[in-house]
N, C-alpha and C positions, 0 to 999 in steps of 0.2 A: 432396502438399501443397506449395505454393510459399511460401517464406519471405517475410516482410515486407521491403519495400525502405525502409530507414531514410533513404535520401537524399531521399525524397519527404515527409518529416515536415513538418508545419506546426504552429505554435503551441507549439514546443518551445524552451525556454530553457536554455542551459548554466548549471549551478549549481556554484560552487566548494564545497570542503569546508567553508569557513567559513560560506557561505550555507546549506549543508545543515544545519549544526549550529544555526544560528539558526532556520531553518524548523522543524526537528525539536523544538527547545525550545518554540516557540509551539504546535505540534501537541500536544506532551506536556501542556502546561497545559490545553488545551481538552479533552483526553481523560482528565483526571485521575480521573474517576469510573468509567471503563470497567473491566469485570472481565476482558475478553479483548480482545486486539488481533488483527485479521484483516488480513493483508497480501496484496495481489493480486499474483500473479506478474508478473514483468518489473520495472517501475519501482517498484512498491509495497512490495516486500520490504525494501529498505534502510531507508526511513523507519519502516516498521512494526516492524522489529527494534530500531531505536534507541529508539522510543517504548516498546516492551514492556520493554526492558532498563531504561530510566529509571524506569518505573512499577513494575517488578518484577511484571509481569503475564504471563499465558500468551500465547504467540504462535501463531496458527493461520494456515496459508497456504491460498490459494485460487488455482486455475489455471483460466482460461477458455479453451476451445478456440475456434477460428474460428467466427463466427456461421454460416458456411456448413455447418459440421459439425452444427449443431443440437443440440449437447450441451455440458455443462459439468460440471466436477467440483468438489466442495467438500470440504475436509478441516477438521474442527474445528467450532467453535461461532461463531456471529455475535457481534460485539461488542454489548454491552448498550446502547451509546449510538450513535446513527446518525451516520455521517460526513456525511450529507446536511445535518445541522444546522450544520455548520461553515461 
């Protein structure tokens, strides 16, 4: 399996730790009613961990394998509130 070439990324913005804290606080407010937080491996685990800690909720992680592999794995339970509504 060939690794992803990060030099070819598009639509990615560098975020400072201060911006990360602000974005996480906003996300925490929007997910205040969630029972469980699900973090998607790679970029999603940092904000999911911060939100889960702030809300004192269970954190579950999810890792998706390349679409070419045709498979994915999921650990834990889906959040009760859909992230799509954000």
